[in-house]
C-alpha positions in Angstrom: 12.7 36.2 -29.9 12.9 35.0 -26.3 15.2 32.2 -27.3 17.4 34.6 -29.2 17.6 36.9 -26.2 18.6 33.9 -24.0 21.4 33.0 -26.4 22.8 36.5 -26.5 22.7 36.6 -22.7 24.8 33.4 -22.5 27.3 34.5 -25.1 27.8 37.8 -23.2 28.7 35.7 -20.2 31.3 33.8 -22.2 32.9 37.0 -23.3 33.1 38.4 -19.8 34.8 35.3 -18.5 37.4 35.2 -21.3 38.7 38.6 -20.1 39.5 37.0 -16.7 40.0 33.4 -17.7 42.9 32.6 -15.4 41.0 33.9 -12.4 37.9 31.9 -13.4 39.8 28.7 -13.8 41.3 29.1 -10.3 37.9 29.6 -8.9 36.5 26.5 -10.6 39.5 24.3 -9.4 39.1 25.5 -5.8 35.3 25.0 -5.6 33.4 22.2 -4.0 31.0 21.3 -6.7 29.1 23.0 -9.4 26.8 25.1 -7.1 29.7 26.4 -5.1 31.6 27.3 -8.3 28.6 29.1 -9.7 28.2 31.2 -6.6 31.9 32.1 -6.6 31.9 33.1 -10.3 28.9 35.3 -9.7 30.8 37.1 -6.9 34.0 37.5 -8.9 32.4 38.5 -12.3 29.3 40.5 -13.4 27.5 37.3 -14.2 24.0 36.0 -13.1 23.2 32.4 -12.3 22.2 31.5 -15.9 25.5 32.8 -17.3 27.6 31.2 -14.5 26.0 27.8 -15.1 26.5 28.1 -18.8 30.2 28.8 -18.3 30.6 25.7 -16.0 28.9 23.5 -18.7 31.2 24.8 -21.5 34.1 22.6 -22.5 37.3 24.5 -21.5 38.9 24.3 -24.9 36.0 26.4 -26.2 37.4 29.4 -24.3 40.7 29.4 -26.3 41.9 32.4 -28.3 40.5 30.8 -31.5 37.1 29.9 -30.1 36.5 33.2 -28.3 36.7 34.8 -31.7 34.0 32.6 -32.9 31.9 33.2 -29.8 32.3 37.0 -30.3 31.3 36.7 -33.9 28.2 34.7 -33.0 27.4 37.3 -30.4 27.7 40.1 -33.0 25.4 38.2 -35.4 22.8 37.4 -32.8 22.7 41.0 -31.6 22.2 42.2 -35.2 19.5 39.5 -35.7 17.8 40.6 -32.5 17.8 44.2 -33.6 16.2 43.3 -37.0 13.5 41.2 -35.2 12.7 44.1 -32.8 12.4 46.5 -35.8 10.0 44.1 -37.6 7.9 43.6 -34.5 7.6 47.3 -33.9 6.3 48.0 -37.5 3.1 46.4 -38.8 4.2 47.3 -42.4 7.5 45.5 -42.0 5.8 42.5 -40.2 3.3 42.0 -43.1 6.0 42.3 -45.6 7.8 39.4 -44.0 4.6 37.4 -43.8 3.9 37.9 -47.5 7.5 36.9 -48.4 7.3 33.7 -46.4 3.9 32.8 -47.8 5.3 33.3 -51.3 8.2 31.1 -50.6 5.9 28.4 -49.2 3.7 28.6 -52.3 6.7 28.2 -54.6 7.9 25.2 -52.6 4.6 23.4 -52.1 2.4 24.8 -54.9 1.8 21.5 -56.7 -1.8 20.1 -56.4 -2.6 17.6 -53.7 -2.1 14.0 -54.7 -4.0 12.3 -51.9 -7.7 12.6 -51.2 -9.1 13.6 -47.8 -11.5 11.1 -46.3 -14.8 11.9 -44.7 -15.4 11.6 -40.9 -17.2 8.3 -41.6 -14.2 6.9 -43.4 -11.7 7.7 -40.7 -11.5 4.9 -38.2 -11.1 5.8 -34.5 -8.2 4.4 -32.6 -9.3 1.5 -30.5 -6.7 0.5 -27.9 -8.5 -2.8 -27.1 -7.9 -3.9 -30.7 -4.2 -4.4 -29.7 -4.9 -6.3 -26.5 -4.7 -10.1 -26.7 -7.9 -11.6 -25.2 -6.9 -14.0 -22.5 -8.7 -15.6 -19.5 -7.1 -14.5 -16.2 -7.7 -14.0 -12.5 -7.3 -10.8 -10.6 -6.0 -11.4 -7.0 -6.9 -8.9 -4.4 -5.5 -8.8 -0.8 -6.8 -7.3 2.4 -3.9 -4.7 2.3 -5.0 -3.6 -1.2 -2.4 -5.4 -3.3 -3.5 -6.5 -6.8 -2.1 -8.7 -9.6 -3.1 -11.0 -12.4 -2.4 -14.7 -12.4 -3.3 -17.5 -14.8 -4.7 -20.7 -13.4 -4.1 -21.5 -9.8 -4.8 -24.7 -7.9 -5.8 -23.1 -4.6 -5.8 -19.9 -2.6 -3.0 -21.2 -0.4 -0.7 -21.4 -3.4 -0.9 -17.6 -3.9 1.9 -15.6 -2.5 1.1 -12.7 -0.1 3.1 -10.4 2.1 3.5 -11.2 5.8 0.3 -10.4 7.6 -1.7 -10.0 4.5 -4.4 -12.3 3.1 -6.3 -12.9 -0.2 -9.9 -11.6 0.0 -10.9 -12.1 -3.7 -9.9 -13.9 -6.8 -11.9 -12.2 -9.7 -12.2 -14.0 -13.0 -12.1 -11.9 -16.2 -10.7 -11.6 -19.7 -8.0 -9.1 -20.4 -10.6 -7.1 -22.4 -12.8 -6.5 -19.4 -12.6 -4.5 -16.2 -12.5 -5.0 -12.4 -14.3 -2.7 -10.0 -12.6 -2.2 -6.6 -15.1 -1.0 -3.9 -13.4 0.6 -0.9 -14.6 1.2 2.7 -14.8 5.0 2.2 -17.6 4.6 -0.3 -15.5 5.1 -3.4 -15.1 2.6 -6.3 -12.3 2.4 -8.9 -12.8 0.7 -12.2 -9.5 -0.6 -13.8 -9.0 -2.3 -17.2 -7.8 -5.8 -16.5 -5.0 -5.3 -19.0 -3.5 -2.6 -16.8 -3.3 -4.8 -13.7 0.3 -6.3 -13.6 0.7 -10.0 -14.3 2.9 -11.3 -11.6 3.8 -14.5 -9.6 5.0 -12.2 -6.8 3.0 -9.8 -4.7 1.9 -7.5 -7.5 1.3 -3.8 -6.9 -0.7 -1.7 -4.4 -4.0 -0.5 -5.7 -2.9 3.0 -4.6 -0.5 3.0 -7.5 -3.4 3.0 -9.9 -5.9 5.0 -7.8 -6.0 7.9 -5.4 -7.1 6.0 -2.3 -8.0 8.1 0.7 -6.2 7.7 4.0 -7.4 4.6 5.9 -9.5 3.3 3.0 -9.4 -0.5 2.4 -10.9 -2.8 -0.3 -14.2 -4.4 0.8 -15.1 -6.0 -2.5 -13.9 -6.6 -6.1 -16.3 -7.4 -9.0 -15.6 -8.3 -12.7 -17.5 -6.7 -15.6 -17.0 -9.9 -17.6 -20.5 -10.9 -18.8 -19.7 -14.6 -18.2 -19.6 -14.0 -14.5 -21.6 -10.7 -13.9 -25.1 -10.3 -15.3 -25.7 -7.7 -18.0 -27.8 -4.6 -17.4 -31.6 -5.1 -17.4 -33.7 -2.0 -17.7 -36.6 -1.8 -15.2 -39.6 0.5 -15.2 -39.3 3.3 -12.6 -36.0 1.9 -11.3 -32.3 2.0 -12.1 -31.1 -1.0 -14.3 -30.2 -4.2 -12.5 -28.1 -6.1 -11.3 -28.0 -4.5 -7.8 -25.4 -4.3 -5.1 -26.3 -4.4 -1.4 -24.1 -2.2 0.8 -23.9 -2.3 4.6 -22.0 0.2 6.8 -20.6 -0.1 10.3 -23.3 2.2 11.7 -26.1 -0.1 10.3 -27.0 1.9 7.1 -28.1 -0.2 4.1 -28.7 1.0 0.5 -29.0 -0.9 -2.8 -27.3 0.5 -5.9 -27.1 -0.3 -9.6 -23.9 -1.8 -10.9 -24.3 -0.1 -14.3 -22.5 3.1 -13.4 -19.3 1.2 -12.6 -18.8 -0.8 -15.8 -16.7 1.9 -17.6 -13.1 2.8 -16.5 -12.9 5.5 -13.8 -10.4 8.3 -13.3 -7.8 7.8 -10.5 -10.2 9.7 -8.2 -12.8 6.9 -8.6 -16.6 7.2 -8.3 -18.7 7.6 -5.2 -21.1 4.8 -4.6 -22.1 5.5 -0.9 -22.5 8.5 1.2 -21.2 8.0 4.7 -21.8 9.8 8.0 -18.8 11.0 10.0 -16.8 8.1 11.3 -18.8 5.5 9.3 -17.4 3.0 6.8 -18.6 0.3 4.4 -18.2 -3.2 5.8 -19.9 -5.3 3.2 -20.8 -5.1 -0.5 -22.2 -7.8 -2.8 -24.8 -8.7 -5.4 -28.4 -9.5 -4.3 -31.8 -10.0 -5.9 -35.3 -9.5 -4.7 -35.7 -13.1 -3.6 -32.8 -13.0 -1.2 -32.8 -12.2 2.6 -29.9 -10.8 4.6 -28.2 -11.3 7.9 -26.6 -8.3 9.6 -24.6 -8.9 12.8 -22.9 -6.5 15.2 -19.9 -6.5 17.4 -22.1 -6.9 20.5 -23.7 -10.1 19.0 -27.0 -8.5 17.8 -28.3 -10.2 14.6 -31.1 -9.1 12.3 -32.7 -11.0 9.4 -34.7 -9.0 6.8 -35.7 -9.2 3.1 -33.7 -7.6 0.3 -37.0 -6.0 -0.9 -37.0 -3.8 2.2 -33.9 -2.0 1.1 -34.5 0.8 -1.4 -32.6 1.1 -4.7 -30.9 4.4 -4.9 -30.4 6.2 -8.2 -27.1 7.7 -7.0 -24.8 7.5 -4.0 -26.6 8.0 -0.8 -26.8 6.8 2.8 -29.7 4.4 2.4 -31.9 3.3 5.3 -31.3 1.8 8.7 -30.7 -1.9 8.6 -29.8 -2.6 12.2 -30.4 -0.1 15.1 -27.4 0.1 17.3 -28.3 1.0 20.9 -25.2 0.1 22.9 -22.1 2.3 23.1 -19.2 1.0 21.1 -21.3 -1.4 19.0 -21.0 -1.6 15.2 -22.0 -3.8 12.3 -19.2 -6.2 11.4 -20.7 -7.4 8.1 -23.6 -9.1 6.3 -24.4 -12.4 4.7 -26.6 -12.9 1.6 -29.0 -15.8 2.1 -30.3 -17.1 -1.3 -30.6 -20.8 -0.4 -32.2 -22.5 2.7 -28.8 -24.0 3.6 -27.0 -20.6 3.6 -25.8 -19.5 7.1 -23.7 -16.9 8.7 -20.4 -18.0 10.3 -18.6 -15.9 12.9 -15.7 -16.0 15.3 -16.7 -14.9 18.9 -14.5 -13.2 21.5 -13.4 -16.6 22.8 -12.1 -17.5 19.3 -14.8 -20.1 18.7 -16.6 -20.4 15.4 -20.4 -20.2 15.5 -23.0 -20.6 12.7 -26.3 -18.8 12.6 -29.0 -20.5 10.4 -32.2 -19.1 8.9 -34.6 -21.4 10.8 -33.8 -20.1 14.2 -33.6 -16.4 13.2 -36.7 -15.6 11.2 -37.2 -12.8 8.8 -38.3 -9.5 10.4 -38.5 -5.9 9.4 -35.2 -4.1 8.8 -34.2 -1.3 11.2 -34.9 -3.0 14.5 -32.5 -3.9 17.3 -32.2 -7.5 16.1 -31.8 -10.6 18.4 -29.1 -10.8 21.1 -27.4 -14.0 20.2 -25.2 -14.2 23.3 -25.3 -12.5 26.7 -21.7 -13.5 27.6 -19.6 -12.9 24.6 -19.4 -10.6 21.6 -18.4 -11.2 18.0 -14.8 -10.8 16.9 -15.2 -11.2 13.1 -17.2 -12.8 10.3 -15.9 -15.9 8.6 -15.9 -14.9 4.8 -17.4 -17.4 2.4 -14.9 -19.7 0.7 -13.4 -18.1 -2.5 -14.5 -20.1 -5.5 -11.9 -20.5 -8.3 -13.0 -20.7 -11.9 -12.0 -23.8 -13.9 -10.9 -22.1 -17.1 -10.9 -25.5 -18.9 -14.7 -25.4 -19.2 -15.0 -21.6 -20.0 -15.0 -20.3 -23.5 
């Protein structure tokens, strides 16, 4: 009914303009664009915006003597049809008469018995989009500025193109049937199907195109769900399933969380994995096990060495416990280093742009939450040297 009323309204506008066609054509010729012509037509004729725009979109030959007769005839028919429809809608008796008549016509047209059988719910296969994705081995490249892309084999990190000022922070191996989890500094994680990440030899696309990143958030880690590279879930008594991720924040908080929650695709809003205090941010994230120890180091060169077991495993996103106590104004944790082998060490760049290495023998394991050891009285720490990115040799991977 509403559609019928709209058509009648437009036809009435055509009829009005026909009676002053010469004036309307002059207005259109002298107008500066469609909007100007529409406004001038509304001032010159009793038309509204819908009618004026319909006139402007009508081919001019349609408003000839012959066509206006057809327009008026259609208008007459539409008005009569509208009157019949209103009468039916006002009367339940007339409405049910029309319903019975239409049902009878449908019965006559489609009254033959069904020729196909209806399957049960068990027989109907659900649509599986992954069935149409070709399984391929690939690498997901992640940069510090949050650009992501897929590449095949690469001979080295220096061969990967990045935008000026940007740098590669991770190359994540996976198959196109798996997912990659992007952990951001605001405590939010985004799980994307690898097949949806663009394959490109260029810069790729910003993660923000696939996820609703919060202002100022940056990627601090990316992890594959491919079981060839990430352990499967192991259920433990009285604890969330492993494997576990260790998280460190700029204000020295440290929780452990289960990776299980992040295996399935997330919405664009992502999933919260860490609760942060005002002004805090995540500076490190990575897998650990109970046999590992950890280094935390601050901007003012304070270092602490403690056992992974001292960090509680949270069942959901939380703040965790204190890893390093910051006592000096302006100090903050720059990052962490997992120590799983005796030879593992923490490398940093100090304020004099010199590279320093801290080993496990000099800095013994203590309890977490302390002030740590002041490694230098004369200079602070500028940044942590990230571990070398290891590339997968796909030749030996099935």
